[in-house]
C-alpha positions as CSV (number, residue, x, y, z in Angstrom):
1,M,-33.1,-26.4,2.3
2,M,-30.6,-26.7,5.2
3,K,-28.3,-29.0,3.2
4,R,-28.3,-26.5,0.3
5,L,-27.3,-23.7,2.7
6,T,-24.6,-25.8,4.2
7,L,-23.3,-26.7,0.8
8,I,-23.3,-23.0,-0.2
9,L,-21.4,-22.0,2.9
10,I,-18.8,-24.8,2.5
11,L,-18.2,-23.8,-1.2
12,A,-18.0,-20.1,-0.2
13,L,-15.4,-20.9,2.5
14,L,-13.4,-23.0,0.1
15,W,-13.5,-20.3,-2.6
16,V,-12.3,-17.7,-0.1
17,N,-9.4,-19.9,1.0
18,I,-8.3,-20.7,-2.5
19,L,-8.3,-17.1,-3.7
20,P,-5.0,-15.2,-3.3
21,L,-5.1,-12.4,-0.6
22,T,-4.3,-9.6,-3.0
23,V,-6.6,-6.7,-3.6
24,L,-6.9,-4.9,-6.9
25,A,-6.7,-1.4,-5.2
26,H,-4.3,1.3,-6.0
27,G,-1.4,0.5,-3.7
28,V,1.9,2.2,-4.3
29,E,5.3,0.6,-4.6
30,F,8.8,2.1,-4.7
31,K,12.3,1.4,-6.0
32,Y,15.3,3.6,-5.8
33,E,18.9,4.0,-7.0
34,S,21.5,5.6,-4.8
35,N,24.8,7.6,-5.2
36,S,24.8,11.0,-3.6
37,S,21.2,11.4,-4.9
38,Y,18.4,9.0,-4.8
39,L,16.2,8.3,-7.8
40,I,12.9,7.3,-6.3
41,T,10.2,5.7,-8.5
42,G,6.6,5.4,-7.4
43,F,4.2,3.2,-9.2
44,F,0.7,1.7,-8.6
45,D,0.3,-2.0,-7.9
46,D,-0.7,-2.6,-11.5
47,G,2.7,-1.2,-12.6
48,S,1.6,2.2,-14.0
49,P,3.7,5.1,-12.9
50,L,2.7,7.5,-10.1
51,S,3.2,10.5,-12.4
52,A,2.6,14.1,-11.3
53,A,2.4,13.0,-7.7
54,Q,3.0,15.5,-4.8
55,V,6.3,14.5,-3.2
56,T,7.1,15.6,0.4
57,I,10.5,15.0,2.1
58,Y,11.1,15.0,5.8
59,A,14.6,15.1,7.3
60,P,15.6,13.1,10.3
61,D,16.2,16.1,12.5
62,D,12.6,17.4,12.1
63,P,10.2,14.7,11.0
64,K,7.1,16.9,11.3
65,K,8.2,19.8,9.2
66,P,8.7,19.2,5.4
67,W,12.4,19.6,4.4
68,G,11.4,19.8,0.8
69,T,8.5,19.3,-1.7
70,G,8.3,18.5,-5.4
71,I,6.4,16.7,-8.1
72,S,7.2,13.3,-9.7
73,D,7.8,13.2,-13.4
74,E,5.8,11.3,-16.1
75,Q,7.6,8.0,-15.2
76,G,6.7,8.5,-11.5
77,Q,10.3,9.4,-10.7
78,Y,11.7,12.0,-8.2
79,L,15.4,12.8,-7.7
80,L,16.2,13.4,-4.0
81,T,19.5,15.0,-3.1
82,P,19.4,15.0,0.7
83,D,21.6,17.0,3.0
84,L,24.3,14.5,3.8
85,T,25.2,16.3,7.0
86,K,21.9,15.0,8.4
87,P,22.3,11.3,8.6
88,G,19.4,9.2,9.7
89,I,16.0,8.1,8.4
90,W,14.6,10.4,5.7
91,T,10.9,10.0,4.9
92,V,9.6,10.5,1.4
93,Q,5.8,10.6,0.8
94,F,4.1,10.4,-2.6
95,R,0.5,11.5,-2.9
96,K,-1.9,11.6,-5.8
97,A,-5.7,11.7,-6.0
98,G,-6.2,10.0,-2.6
99,H,-3.5,7.4,-3.2
100,G,-0.1,7.4,-1.9
101,G,2.7,5.8,0.1
102,T,5.8,6.4,2.1
103,I,9.3,5.2,1.8
104,N,12.0,5.5,4.5
105,L,15.6,5.9,3.5
106,D,18.5,5.4,5.9
107,I,20.9,8.1,4.6
108,G,24.4,7.7,6.0
109,G,23.4,4.7,8.1
110,Q,23.9,0.9,7.9
111,M,20.4,0.0,6.7
112,G,19.7,0.1,2.9
113,S,16.0,1.0,2.9
114,S,12.7,0.3,4.5
115,S,9.5,0.5,2.5
116,S,5.9,0.4,3.6
117,T,4.4,-1.1,0.4
118,A,3.0,-4.5,1.7
119,H,-0.4,-4.9,3.3
120,S,-0.3,-5.0,7.0
121,T,-1.6,-8.0,9.0
122,T,-4.5,-5.8,10.2
123,Q,-5.5,-4.9,6.6
124,I,-5.4,-8.6,5.5
125,V,-7.5,-9.7,8.6
126,L,-10.1,-7.0,7.9
127,M,-10.3,-7.9,4.2
128,V,-10.9,-11.6,5.1
129,I,-13.5,-10.7,7.7
130,A,-15.3,-8.4,5.2
131,V,-15.4,-11.1,2.6
132,L,-16.7,-13.7,5.0
133,W,-19.3,-11.3,6.4
134,G,-20.5,-10.8,2.8
135,F,-20.9,-14.5,2.3
136,V,-22.7,-15.0,5.6
137,G,-25.0,-12.1,4.8
138,T,-25.8,-13.5,1.4
139,A,-26.5,-16.9,2.8
140,L,-28.8,-15.5,5.4
141,Y,-30.6,-13.5,2.8
142,F,-31.4,-16.6,0.8
143,K,-32.3,-18.6,3.9
144,R,-35.0,-16.1,5.1
145,E,-38.6,-17.1,5.0
146,R,-40.5,-15.9,2.0
147,R,-43.9,-14.3,2.7
């Protein structure tokens, strides 16, 4: 019985290490085009557009008060025409049905853009721990003494 449990744990750990660390959740990604306006496109991880999402824009001079709001179109696009007299980091948030994301645009600065679409190290570590805990719990369940 102990050899079987050890084999199951080893196979489970190998399986976890072989799997890619992607999650099939609804993350949000962005791309944008720039001239004096910015065409921002929001889409889910699976590539479907973030259509009819609530868009909130924050200017660099007052990052707590919304500078503007709007709704993305059917393709998940929103056209932002910022006040060019306010250079700095503009924050654009997309929200829809509990999903959303944020993109920071450096308007009038040196940096092109900064996007928060990737999973953070903390998220990855928590996902791995949760999966491992699931395997340990399953192994302990099958190891228990039957009455």
